[in-house]
C-alpha positions in Angstrom: 284.4 -38.7 83.4 284.1 -38.6 87.2 280.8 -37.4 88.6 279.7 -36.3 92.2 276.0 -36.6 92.5 274.5 -34.9 95.4 271.3 -36.4 97.2 271.8 -34.6 100.7 268.5 -33.8 102.1 266.2 -34.1 105.2 264.2 -37.0 103.9 264.1 -39.9 106.0 261.7 -41.6 103.7 261.8 -42.1 100.0 260.5 -38.9 98.3 260.6 -37.6 94.8 263.9 -36.0 95.2 265.7 -39.1 96.6 264.1 -41.4 94.0 265.4 -39.0 91.4 269.0 -39.1 92.7 268.7 -42.9 92.6 267.3 -43.0 89.3 270.1 -40.9 87.8 272.7 -43.1 89.4 271.2 -46.2 88.3 270.8 -44.8 84.6 274.3 -43.4 84.5 275.8 -46.8 85.4 274.5 -48.1 82.0 276.8 -45.7 80.1 280.5 -46.5 80.0 281.4 -42.7 79.5 280.9 -42.4 83.1 284.0 -43.8 85.0 283.1 -43.2 88.3 279.9 -42.0 90.2 280.3 -40.6 93.8 276.8 -40.3 95.4 276.9 -38.0 98.3 274.3 -38.4 101.0 273.3 -37.8 104.4 273.7 -40.6 107.2 269.9 -41.3 107.4 269.8 -41.5 103.6 272.5 -44.1 103.0 270.5 -47.2 103.3 267.3 -45.8 101.7 269.2 -44.8 98.6 271.2 -48.0 98.4 267.8 -49.8 98.3 266.5 -47.5 95.8 269.3 -48.1 93.5 269.0 -51.8 94.1 272.5 -52.7 92.6 276.0 -52.9 93.4 278.5 -51.6 91.1 282.3 -51.0 91.1 281.8 -47.7 89.5 279.4 -46.4 92.1 280.6 -45.0 95.3 278.2 -43.9 98.1 279.6 -41.5 100.5 277.8 -40.4 103.8 278.8 -36.9 105.0 278.2 -35.6 108.4 275.4 -32.8 108.4 272.6 -31.6 110.5 269.0 -32.1 109.3 268.2 -28.6 109.9 267.7 -26.7 106.5 270.1 -23.9 107.5 272.7 -26.6 108.2 272.4 -28.2 104.9 272.3 -24.9 103.0 275.6 -24.2 104.6 277.1 -27.6 103.8 276.3 -27.2 100.1 277.9 -23.7 100.0 281.0 -24.4 102.1 281.7 -28.1 101.9 280.6 -29.5 98.6 283.4 -27.7 96.7 285.9 -29.3 99.1 284.6 -32.7 98.5 284.5 -32.1 94.8 288.2 -31.3 95.0 288.9 -34.3 97.3 287.3 -36.7 94.9 288.7 -35.0 91.8 285.4 -34.7 90.1 285.1 -33.7 86.4 281.5 -32.5 87.0 278.9 -32.2 90.0 275.3 -32.9 89.5 272.8 -31.5 92.4 269.7 -33.4 92.5 267.7 -30.5 93.5 268.4 -26.7 93.8 270.8 -25.8 96.8 273.2 -23.0 97.4 276.1 -23.1 94.9 279.5 -21.5 95.5 280.5 -20.9 91.9 283.9 -19.3 92.8 285.0 -22.1 94.8 283.8 -24.9 92.5 286.5 -25.9 90.1 284.2 -27.8 87.7 280.9 -27.4 85.9 277.7 -27.8 88.0 274.4 -29.2 86.5 271.2 -28.8 88.8 267.9 -31.0 88.2 265.0 -28.5 88.1 261.8 -30.3 89.2 259.5 -27.4 89.7 259.1 -23.7 90.8 257.0 -24.6 93.9 258.6 -21.8 96.0 256.9 -19.3 93.5 253.9 -21.4 92.4 252.9 -23.0 95.7 254.1 -20.7 98.7 251.7 -22.7 100.9 254.2 -25.5 100.9 256.4 -23.5 103.2 254.5 -20.4 104.4 255.9 -16.9 105.0 258.8 -16.0 105.7 260.4 -19.3 105.0 259.3 -19.5 101.4 261.1 -16.1 100.8 264.3 -17.8 101.7 263.5 -20.7 99.5 263.1 -18.4 96.6 266.4 -16.7 97.2 268.1 -20.1 97.3 266.3 -21.4 94.2 267.4 -18.1 92.2 270.9 -18.3 93.5 271.5 -21.9 92.6 269.8 -21.5 88.9 272.1 -18.4 88.4 275.2 -20.2 89.5 274.9 -23.5 87.8 276.2 -24.2 84.2 273.3 -26.0 83.2 269.5 -26.7 84.4 268.2 -30.0 83.6 264.4 -29.7 83.8 262.5 -32.9 84.4 259.5 -32.0 82.1 258.5 -29.8 79.3 256.1 -28.1 82.0 258.9 -27.3 84.2 261.1 -26.1 81.3 258.3 -23.7 80.1 257.8 -22.4 83.8 261.7 -21.8 84.2 261.5 -19.7 80.8 258.4 -18.1 81.9 259.7 -16.9 85.3 263.4 -16.2 84.6 264.6 -14.6 81.3 268.2 -14.0 80.1 271.1 -16.3 81.3 269.1 -18.6 83.4 266.3 -19.4 80.8 269.1 -20.1 78.4 270.8 -22.6 80.4 267.7 -24.6 80.7 267.0 -27.8 78.8 264.6 -30.7 79.0 265.8 -34.3 80.4 263.0 -36.3 81.9 263.1 -38.4 85.0 264.5 -41.9 84.4 261.5 -44.4 85.1 261.4 -47.8 84.2 259.1 -50.9 84.8 259.5 -52.4 88.3 261.8 -55.3 88.9 261.2 -55.6 92.6 257.8 -57.2 93.5 256.4 -58.2 96.7 253.7 -60.8 97.5 252.4 -59.2 100.4 251.4 -55.4 100.6 251.8 -52.7 103.1 248.1 -52.7 104.2 247.2 -54.3 107.6 246.2 -58.1 107.5 242.9 -57.2 108.6 242.0 -55.2 105.6 241.1 -57.0 102.4 238.9 -54.3 101.1 239.3 -52.7 97.5 241.1 -49.4 97.5 241.9 -46.2 95.7 245.6 -45.3 95.8 247.1 -41.8 96.0 250.8 -41.4 96.1 251.6 -37.9 97.4 253.5 -35.8 100.1 251.1 -33.9 102.3 251.7 -30.6 100.6 249.1 -28.2 99.2 250.0 -28.8 95.4 249.0 -32.5 95.8 245.4 -31.4 96.7 244.6 -34.4 98.8 241.8 -32.4 100.4 240.0 -32.8 97.2 240.7 -36.5 97.1 239.1 -36.8 100.6 236.0 -34.8 99.5 235.6 -36.9 96.3 236.1 -40.3 98.2 233.4 -39.0 100.7 231.0 -38.1 97.8 231.5 -42.0 96.2 230.8 -43.5 99.8 227.9 -41.2 100.7 226.1 -42.0 97.3 227.0 -45.7 97.6 228.7 -45.7 94.2 231.7 -47.6 95.9 231.2 -50.4 98.4 231.1 -49.1 102.0 234.3 -50.9 103.1 236.2 -49.3 100.0 239.5 -47.7 101.2 241.6 -44.7 100.2 245.2 -45.5 100.8 247.4 -42.4 100.7 251.1 -43.1 100.4 253.5 -40.2 101.0 255.6 -38.3 103.7 253.6 -36.1 106.2 253.9 -32.3 105.8 252.3 -29.0 106.3 248.8 -30.5 105.1 248.8 -33.2 107.7 246.9 -31.9 110.4 244.3 -30.5 108.2 243.9 -33.9 106.3 243.6 -35.9 109.6 240.9 -33.4 111.0 238.9 -33.7 107.6 238.9 -37.4 108.1 237.6 -37.3 111.6 235.1 -34.6 110.6 233.8 -36.7 107.7 233.5 -39.9 109.9 235.6 -42.1 107.4 238.5 -42.9 109.7 238.1 -46.7 109.0 238.2 -46.0 105.3 241.2 -43.9 105.0 244.8 -45.1 105.4 247.9 -42.8 105.7 251.1 -44.9 104.8 254.6 -43.6 104.7 258.0 -45.4 104.6 257.1 -48.2 102.6 259.4 -50.0 100.3 259.4 -50.0 96.7 258.3 -53.4 96.4 255.3 -52.8 98.5 254.5 -49.5 96.4 254.5 -51.6 93.4 252.2 -54.1 95.1 249.8 -51.1 95.7 249.9 -50.2 91.9 249.2 -53.7 90.8 246.2 -54.1 93.4 244.5 -50.9 93.4 241.2 -50.1 91.8 242.3 -46.6 90.6 245.2 -44.6 91.0 244.3 -41.0 91.7 246.3 -37.8 91.2 244.3 -34.6 91.7 247.3 -32.4 91.9 247.0 -28.5 91.5 250.4 -28.2 89.7 253.3 -30.8 89.2 256.8 -30.7 88.1 256.8 -34.3 86.5 254.3 -36.6 88.2 256.4 -39.7 89.1 253.5 -41.8 90.5 251.6 -41.1 87.3 254.4 -42.6 85.3 254.9 -45.5 87.7 251.1 -46.2 87.5 251.2 -46.2 83.7 254.1 -48.7 83.6 252.3 -51.0 86.2 249.1 -50.9 84.0 246.8 -49.0 86.4 243.5 -47.3 85.9 244.1 -43.6 86.4 242.2 -40.5 87.1 244.1 -37.3 87.4 243.6 -33.5 87.1 243.8 -31.8 83.5 247.3 -29.9 84.1 250.2 -29.8 81.8 252.6 -32.1 83.5 249.8 -34.9 83.5 248.9 -34.3 80.0 252.5 -34.2 78.7 253.3 -37.5 80.4 250.2 -39.6 80.0 248.5 -38.3 76.9 245.2 -40.2 76.4 246.0 -42.9 78.7 244.4 -41.6 81.7 241.0 -40.0 82.6 241.1 -36.3 83.4 239.0 -34.0 85.2 239.1 -30.3 85.3 239.9 -28.2 88.4 237.6 -25.5 89.4 234.0 -25.2 89.9 232.3 -28.7 90.1 235.6 -30.3 90.5 234.4 -32.5 93.4 231.6 -34.1 91.4 233.7 -34.2 88.1 236.5 -35.9 90.0 234.2 -38.5 91.8 232.3 -39.2 88.3 235.7 -40.0 86.6 236.7 -42.5 89.4 233.4 -44.2 89.1 233.9 -44.5 85.4 237.4 -45.7 85.7 236.5 -48.5 88.1 234.1 -49.7 85.3 236.8 -49.9 82.7 239.0 -53.0 82.0 242.4 -52.7 83.6 244.8 -51.6 80.7 247.9 -53.1 79.9 251.2 -51.4 81.0 251.9 -48.3 79.0 255.4 -48.0 77.4 257.3 -44.8 78.1 260.5 -45.1 76.0 261.1 -41.4 76.4 261.8 -42.3 80.1 263.9 -45.5 79.5 267.1 -45.3 81.5 269.3 -45.8 78.6 267.7 -42.9 76.8 267.9 -40.5 79.8 271.7 -41.7 80.4 272.5 -40.7 76.8 271.0 -37.3 77.1 272.8 -36.5 80.5 276.0 -37.6 79.1 275.7 -35.4 76.2 275.0 -32.6 78.4 278.0 -33.3 80.6 280.2 -33.7 77.4 279.1 -30.4 76.3 280.0 -28.6 79.3 283.2 -30.3 79.6 284.2 -29.0 76.2 282.9 -25.6 76.9 285.2 -25.5 79.9 288.1 -26.8 77.9 287.7 -24.2 75.3 287.6 -21.5 77.9 290.9 -22.8 79.4 292.7 -22.7 76.0 291.6 -19.1 75.1 292.8 -17.7 78.6 296.0 -15.8 78.3 298.5 -16.1 81.0 298.5 -12.8 83.4 302.3 -11.7 83.8 303.3 -12.2 87.4 306.3 -12.6 89.6 306.8 -16.3 88.4 306.2 -15.3 84.8 309.0 -12.6 84.9 311.8 -14.9 86.1 
Protein backbone atom coordinates (compact mmCIF):
# COMPACT_ATOMS: atom_id res chain seq x y z
CA UNK A 1 0.00 0.00 0.00
CA UNK A 2 1.27 3.46 -0.95
CA UNK A 3 0.33 6.12 1.58
CA UNK A 4 0.31 9.91 1.31
CA UNK A 5 0.58 11.50 4.77
CA UNK A 6 0.03 15.26 4.93
CA UNK A 7 1.71 17.49 7.50
CA UNK A 8 1.36 20.88 5.77
CA UNK A 9 0.83 23.48 8.50
CA UNK A 10 1.95 26.98 9.47
CA UNK A 11 4.05 25.71 12.37
CA UNK A 12 7.70 26.74 12.40
CA UNK A 13 8.27 24.90 15.68
CA UNK A 14 7.35 21.39 16.74
CA UNK A 15 3.72 21.27 17.87
CA UNK A 16 1.36 18.46 18.77
CA UNK A 17 0.18 18.26 15.15
CA UNK A 18 3.64 18.05 13.60
CA UNK A 19 4.76 15.59 16.26
CA UNK A 20 1.70 13.46 15.50
CA UNK A 21 2.58 13.34 11.80
CA UNK A 22 6.15 12.36 12.61
CA UNK A 23 5.00 9.64 15.00
CA UNK A 24 2.53 8.23 12.47
CA UNK A 25 5.27 8.02 9.84
CA UNK A 26 7.73 6.44 12.25
CA UNK A 27 5.34 3.81 13.55
CA UNK A 28 4.07 2.84 10.07
CA UNK A 29 7.64 2.17 8.96
CA UNK A 30 7.55 -0.76 11.39
CA UNK A 31 4.90 -2.47 9.25
CA UNK A 32 5.85 -4.14 5.98
CA UNK A 33 2.26 -3.75 4.77
CA UNK A 34 3.09 -0.14 3.97
CA UNK A 35 5.07 -0.16 0.73
CA UNK A 36 5.78 3.57 0.59
CA UNK A 37 5.07 6.59 2.80
CA UNK A 38 5.02 9.95 1.06
CA UNK A 39 5.13 12.65 3.73
CA UNK A 40 3.96 16.01 2.34
CA UNK A 41 5.30 19.06 4.20
CA UNK A 42 5.65 22.81 3.82
CA UNK A 43 9.19 24.08 3.13
CA UNK A 44 9.65 25.45 6.66
CA UNK A 45 8.64 22.08 8.17
CA UNK A 46 10.97 19.79 6.26
CA UNK A 47 14.01 19.80 8.52
CA UNK A 48 11.87 19.94 11.64
CA UNK A 49 9.94 16.80 10.69
CA UNK A 50 13.04 14.93 9.55
CA UNK A 51 14.56 15.61 12.97
CA UNK A 52 11.37 14.48 14.73
CA UNK A 53 11.19 11.23 12.75
CA UNK A 54 14.89 10.74 13.51
CA UNK A 55 15.53 8.02 10.99
CA UNK A 56 16.23 7.57 7.30
CA UNK A 57 14.33 4.79 5.58
CA UNK A 58 14.08 3.75 1.92
CA UNK A 59 10.27 3.52 2.18
CA UNK A 60 9.93 7.06 3.52
CA UNK A 61 9.88 9.94 1.03
CA UNK A 62 9.57 13.53 2.26
CA UNK A 63 8.18 16.00 -0.28
CA UNK A 64 8.21 19.76 0.23
CA UNK A 65 5.40 21.61 -1.57
CA UNK A 66 5.25 25.31 -2.29
CA UNK A 67 2.49 26.93 -0.24
CA UNK A 68 2.05 30.21 1.58
CA UNK A 69 1.81 30.17 5.39
CA UNK A 70 -1.51 32.05 5.38
CA UNK A 71 -4.40 29.81 6.44
CA UNK A 72 -6.43 30.70 3.33
CA UNK A 73 -3.57 29.60 1.06
CA UNK A 74 -3.06 26.34 2.94
CA UNK A 75 -6.77 25.53 2.91
CA UNK A 76 -6.88 26.17 -0.84
CA UNK A 77 -3.85 23.91 -1.33
CA UNK A 78 -5.53 21.02 0.46
CA UNK A 79 -8.71 21.37 -1.60
CA UNK A 80 -7.22 21.96 -5.04
CA UNK A 81 -3.66 20.62 -5.05
CA UNK A 82 -3.69 17.60 -2.72
CA UNK A 83 -5.76 15.45 -5.15
CA UNK A 84 -3.19 16.20 -7.87
CA UNK A 85 -0.33 15.18 -5.58
CA UNK A 86 -2.12 11.95 -4.67
CA UNK A 87 -2.65 11.13 -8.35
CA UNK A 88 0.94 11.95 -9.24
CA UNK A 89 2.29 9.64 -6.54
CA UNK A 90 -0.17 6.84 -7.36
CA UNK A 91 -1.26 6.61 -3.72
CA UNK A 92 -3.71 4.00 -2.46
CA UNK A 93 -4.75 6.10 0.52
CA UNK A 94 -4.28 9.62 1.91
CA UNK A 95 -4.04 10.38 5.64
CA UNK A 96 -4.48 13.96 6.82
CA UNK A 97 -2.69 14.58 10.12
CA UNK A 98 -5.33 17.17 11.06
CA UNK A 99 -8.68 18.29 9.56
CA UNK A 100 -8.37 20.41 6.41
CA UNK A 101 -10.62 21.02 3.39
CA UNK A 102 -11.05 17.77 1.50
CA UNK A 103 -12.21 17.57 -2.12
CA UNK A 104 -13.88 14.19 -2.12
CA UNK A 105 -14.94 14.38 -5.79
CA UNK A 106 -11.39 14.82 -7.09
CA UNK A 107 -9.73 12.44 -4.65
CA UNK A 108 -9.47 9.00 -6.24
CA UNK A 109 -8.57 7.04 -3.10
CA UNK A 110 -9.90 6.71 0.47
CA UNK A 111 -9.07 9.47 2.93
CA UNK A 112 -8.43 9.16 6.67
CA UNK A 113 -8.20 12.21 8.93
CA UNK A 114 -6.73 12.29 12.44
CA UNK A 115 -9.12 14.08 14.80
CA UNK A 116 -7.31 15.50 17.81
CA UNK A 117 -10.07 17.59 19.34
CA UNK A 118 -13.12 19.74 18.64
CA UNK A 119 -11.55 23.00 19.84
CA UNK A 120 -13.37 25.18 17.27
CA UNK A 121 -16.55 24.24 19.15
CA UNK A 122 -15.16 23.74 22.66
CA UNK A 123 -12.61 26.58 22.89
CA UNK A 124 -13.61 29.34 20.44
CA UNK A 125 -11.27 31.72 22.32
CA UNK A 126 -8.35 30.00 20.62
CA UNK A 127 -9.34 31.77 17.39
CA UNK A 128 -11.81 34.51 18.26
CA UNK A 129 -14.73 35.60 16.11
CA UNK A 130 -15.30 35.52 13.18
CA UNK A 131 -12.27 33.30 12.48
CA UNK A 132 -13.62 30.44 14.58
CA UNK A 133 -16.72 30.27 12.36
CA UNK A 134 -14.54 29.37 9.36
CA UNK A 135 -12.63 26.81 11.45
CA UNK A 136 -15.92 25.14 12.36
CA UNK A 137 -16.96 25.04 8.70
CA UNK A 138 -13.65 23.47 7.68
CA UNK A 139 -13.82 20.91 10.49
CA UNK A 140 -17.35 19.85 9.59
CA UNK A 141 -16.59 19.73 5.86
CA UNK A 142 -13.51 17.56 6.38
CA UNK A 143 -15.20 15.15 8.77
CA UNK A 144 -18.08 14.78 6.34
CA UNK A 145 -15.84 14.18 3.32
CA UNK A 146 -13.37 11.75 4.91
CA UNK A 147 -13.88 8.00 4.71
CA UNK A 148 -12.70 7.41 8.29
CA UNK A 149 -11.93 9.48 11.37
CA UNK A 150 -9.07 8.31 13.58
CA UNK A 151 -9.74 9.89 16.98
CA UNK A 152 -6.62 10.13 19.14
CA UNK A 153 -8.39 9.39 22.44
CA UNK A 154 -11.61 8.03 23.87
CA UNK A 155 -12.37 11.55 25.08
CA UNK A 156 -12.16 12.91 21.53
CA UNK A 157 -14.17 10.00 20.14
CA UNK A 158 -16.91 10.71 22.70
CA UNK A 159 -16.97 14.41 21.75
CA UNK A 160 -17.25 13.58 18.02
CA UNK A 161 -20.19 11.26 18.68
CA UNK A 162 -21.78 13.81 20.97
CA UNK A 163 -21.40 16.73 18.57
CA UNK A 164 -22.07 14.96 15.26
CA UNK A 165 -24.69 12.31 14.70
CA UNK A 166 -25.35 10.04 11.75
CA UNK A 167 -22.68 9.37 9.09
CA UNK A 168 -19.92 11.43 10.70
CA UNK A 169 -20.20 9.68 14.06
CA UNK A 170 -20.39 6.29 12.33
CA UNK A 171 -17.00 6.86 10.65
CA UNK A 172 -15.18 7.65 13.90
CA UNK A 173 -13.00 5.16 15.74
CA UNK A 174 -10.28 5.22 18.37
CA UNK A 175 -6.60 5.03 17.45
CA UNK A 176 -4.32 6.55 20.07
CA UNK A 177 -1.32 8.71 19.32
CA UNK A 178 1.88 6.70 18.99
CA UNK A 179 4.25 7.60 21.82
CA UNK A 180 7.40 5.74 22.85
CA UNK A 181 10.18 6.22 25.42
CA UNK A 182 12.71 8.77 24.22
CA UNK A 183 15.82 7.53 22.46
CA UNK A 184 17.42 10.96 22.10
CA UNK A 185 18.99 12.46 25.21
CA UNK A 186 20.90 15.66 25.77
CA UNK A 187 23.49 16.26 28.44
CA UNK A 188 22.69 19.96 28.34
CA UNK A 189 19.27 21.50 28.83
CA UNK A 190 17.75 24.55 27.14
CA UNK A 191 17.88 26.70 30.28
CA UNK A 192 20.43 29.57 30.30
CA UNK A 193 23.75 28.54 31.84
CA UNK A 194 23.26 31.08 34.63
CA UNK A 195 20.14 29.31 35.88
CA UNK A 196 20.71 26.32 38.13
CA UNK A 197 17.53 26.54 40.19
CA UNK A 198 14.91 23.79 40.53
CA UNK A 199 11.98 24.19 38.16
CA UNK A 200 8.40 23.25 37.47
CA UNK A 201 7.69 22.32 33.85
CA UNK A 202 4.63 23.03 31.72
CA UNK A 203 4.62 22.00 28.06
CA UNK A 204 1.86 23.89 26.29
CA UNK A 205 1.09 26.32 23.51
CA UNK A 206 -0.15 29.70 24.67
CA UNK A 207 -3.82 28.95 24.05
CA UNK A 208 -6.87 29.34 26.24
CA UNK A 209 -7.53 25.64 26.79
CA UNK A 210 -4.02 25.15 28.23
CA UNK A 211 -5.02 27.35 31.21
CA UNK A 212 -1.55 28.81 31.68
CA UNK A 213 -2.96 31.78 33.60
CA UNK A 214 -3.92 29.36 36.38
CA UNK A 215 -0.40 27.89 36.30
CA UNK A 216 1.03 31.37 36.90
CA UNK A 217 -1.38 32.10 39.76
CA UNK A 218 -0.66 28.81 41.50
CA UNK A 219 3.09 29.37 41.05
CA UNK A 220 2.78 32.86 42.59
CA UNK A 221 0.94 31.30 45.52
CA UNK A 222 3.74 28.82 46.09
CA UNK A 223 6.37 31.57 45.95
CA UNK A 224 4.41 34.03 48.09
CA UNK A 225 3.83 31.50 50.86
CA UNK A 226 7.43 30.31 50.68
CA UNK A 227 6.33 26.76 49.96
CA UNK A 228 9.01 26.58 47.26
CA UNK A 229 12.50 28.16 47.22
CA UNK A 230 12.55 31.81 46.20
CA UNK A 231 14.68 30.96 43.15
CA UNK A 232 12.25 28.26 41.91
CA UNK A 233 11.50 28.56 38.19
CA UNK A 234 8.40 27.90 36.15
CA UNK A 235 9.52 26.81 32.68
CA UNK A 236 6.80 26.97 30.02
CA UNK A 237 7.74 25.20 26.78
CA UNK A 238 5.50 25.90 23.82
CA UNK A 239 4.74 28.10 20.86
CA UNK A 240 3.44 31.62 21.32
CA UNK A 241 -0.26 32.12 20.66
CA UNK A 242 -3.33 34.22 21.42
CA UNK A 243 -2.66 34.13 25.18
CA UNK A 244 0.99 35.26 24.98
CA UNK A 245 0.47 39.00 25.62
CA UNK A 246 -1.81 38.36 28.61
CA UNK A 247 0.63 35.85 30.08
CA UNK A 248 3.56 38.24 29.75
CA UNK A 249 1.54 41.02 31.41
CA UNK A 250 0.59 38.69 34.26
CA UNK A 251 4.26 37.84 34.85
CA UNK A 252 5.22 41.52 34.96
CA UNK A 253 2.34 42.50 37.24
CA UNK A 254 3.13 39.68 39.66
CA UNK A 255 6.80 40.67 39.78
CA UNK A 256 8.02 37.17 38.91
CA UNK A 257 9.91 37.95 35.68
CA UNK A 258 13.06 36.30 37.08
CA UNK A 259 11.14 33.15 38.00
CA UNK A 260 9.28 32.43 34.74
CA UNK A 261 10.99 31.27 31.56
CA UNK A 262 9.12 30.96 28.25
CA UNK A 263 10.87 28.60 25.81
CA UNK A 264 10.02 27.72 22.23
CA UNK A 265 11.70 25.84 19.41
CA UNK A 266 13.75 23.51 21.58
CA UNK A 267 14.85 20.11 20.31
CA UNK A 268 13.32 16.79 21.33
CA UNK A 269 16.52 15.94 23.20
CA UNK A 270 16.32 19.21 25.16
CA UNK A 271 12.66 18.58 25.95
CA UNK A 272 13.55 15.16 27.31
CA UNK A 273 16.19 16.81 29.48
CA UNK A 274 13.43 19.02 30.89
CA UNK A 275 11.24 16.01 31.67
CA UNK A 276 14.11 14.22 33.40
CA UNK A 277 15.20 17.20 35.48
CA UNK A 278 12.01 19.06 36.44
CA UNK A 279 10.66 18.87 39.97
CA UNK A 280 7.06 18.47 38.77
CA UNK A 281 5.38 18.42 35.37
CA UNK A 282 2.15 20.42 35.54
CA UNK A 283 -0.82 20.30 33.14
CA UNK A 284 -3.76 22.51 34.23
CA UNK A 285 -5.69 22.26 30.93
CA UNK A 286 -9.40 23.07 30.74
CA UNK A 287 -9.84 20.50 27.98
CA UNK A 288 -7.54 18.23 25.98
CA UNK A 289 -7.89 15.96 23.00
CA UNK A 290 -5.06 13.67 24.12
CA UNK A 291 -2.38 15.28 26.30
CA UNK A 292 0.94 14.39 24.64
CA UNK A 293 3.15 16.05 27.31
CA UNK A 294 1.39 13.94 29.92
CA UNK A 295 2.23 10.75 28.01
CA UNK A 296 5.84 11.85 27.52
CA UNK A 297 6.11 12.78 31.21
CA UNK A 298 4.79 9.38 32.29
CA UNK A 299 7.28 7.60 30.04
CA UNK A 300 10.08 9.78 31.46
CA UNK A 301 9.16 9.09 35.09
CA UNK A 302 7.99 12.61 36.03
CA UNK A 303 6.06 13.62 39.09
CA UNK A 304 2.88 15.01 37.53
CA UNK A 305 0.05 17.24 38.69
CA UNK A 306 -2.81 17.77 36.26
CA UNK A 307 -6.41 18.87 36.05
CA UNK A 308 -9.13 16.29 36.50
CA UNK A 309 -10.44 16.09 32.93
CA UNK A 310 -11.43 13.01 30.86
CA UNK A 311 -8.38 12.95 28.56
CA UNK A 312 -5.93 13.18 31.49
CA UNK A 313 -7.69 10.48 33.50
CA UNK A 314 -7.95 8.21 30.44
CA UNK A 315 -4.24 8.47 29.76
CA UNK A 316 -2.69 8.56 33.23
CA UNK A 317 -5.13 6.67 35.46
CA UNK A 318 -3.82 6.83 39.02
CA UNK A 319 -0.24 7.69 38.03
CA UNK A 320 -0.72 11.45 38.59
CA UNK A 321 -1.94 13.84 41.23
CA UNK A 322 -5.15 15.56 40.15
CA UNK A 323 -6.92 18.74 41.16
CA UNK A 324 -10.47 19.89 40.43
CA UNK A 325 -11.10 22.88 38.20
CA UNK A 326 -13.57 25.46 39.48
CA UNK A 327 -13.95 27.22 42.83
CA UNK A 328 -10.76 26.98 44.86
CA UNK A 329 -8.75 25.64 41.91
CA UNK A 330 -5.71 27.85 42.55
CA UNK A 331 -5.28 26.66 46.13
CA UNK A 332 -5.99 23.03 45.17
CA UNK A 333 -3.48 23.16 42.32
CA UNK A 334 -0.74 24.72 44.48
CA UNK A 335 -1.40 22.21 47.25
CA UNK A 336 -1.02 19.25 44.91
CA UNK A 337 2.21 20.65 43.45
CA UNK A 338 3.65 21.01 46.97
CA UNK A 339 2.59 17.45 47.79
CA UNK A 340 4.09 16.10 44.56
CA UNK A 341 7.44 17.74 45.29
CA UNK A 342 7.60 15.71 48.49
CA UNK A 343 6.89 12.45 46.62
CA UNK A 344 9.65 10.11 45.51
CA UNK A 345 10.26 10.41 41.79
CA UNK A 346 8.36 7.52 40.18
CA UNK A 347 9.68 4.93 37.81
CA UNK A 348 8.77 5.47 34.14
CA UNK A 349 5.22 4.29 33.45
CA UNK A 350 4.70 1.72 30.70
CA UNK A 351 2.06 2.72 28.14
CA UNK A 352 1.71 -0.37 25.91
CA UNK A 353 -1.51 0.94 24.35
CA UNK A 354 0.55 3.75 22.77
CA UNK A 355 3.41 1.54 21.54
CA UNK A 356 4.32 2.23 17.89
CA UNK A 357 3.94 -1.40 16.82
CA UNK A 358 0.44 -1.48 18.34
CA UNK A 359 -0.64 1.77 16.70
CA UNK A 360 0.86 0.73 13.34
CA UNK A 361 -1.24 -2.43 13.38
CA UNK A 362 -4.40 -0.47 14.15
CA UNK A 363 -3.77 2.02 11.36
CA UNK A 364 -3.01 -0.70 8.84
CA UNK A 365 -6.21 -2.56 9.80
CA UNK A 366 -8.18 0.66 9.18
CA UNK A 367 -6.42 1.31 5.87
CA UNK A 368 -7.05 -2.24 4.64
CA UNK A 369 -10.70 -2.06 5.65
CA UNK A 370 -11.15 1.09 3.57
CA UNK A 371 -9.27 -0.43 0.62
CA UNK A 372 -11.47 -3.55 0.70
CA UNK A 373 -14.61 -1.43 0.92
CA UNK A 374 -13.47 0.52 -2.13
CA UNK A 375 -12.80 -2.67 -4.09
CA UNK A 376 -16.24 -4.03 -3.19
CA UNK A 377 -17.90 -0.85 -4.41
CA UNK A 378 -15.89 -0.99 -7.64
CA UNK A 379 -16.93 -4.58 -8.40
CA UNK A 380 -20.62 -3.84 -7.82
CA UNK A 381 -20.68 -0.86 -10.21
CA UNK A 382 -22.45 -1.67 -13.48
CA UNK A 383 -21.01 -0.25 -16.72
CA UNK A 384 -23.02 2.69 -18.02
CA UNK A 385 -23.96 2.37 -21.70
CA UNK A 386 -22.25 5.02 -23.81
CA UNK A 387 -20.67 5.67 -27.16
CA UNK A 388 -17.73 3.37 -26.54
CA UNK A 389 -19.92 0.61 -25.10
CA UNK A 390 -22.15 0.60 -28.18
CA UNK A 391 -19.33 -0.06 -30.62
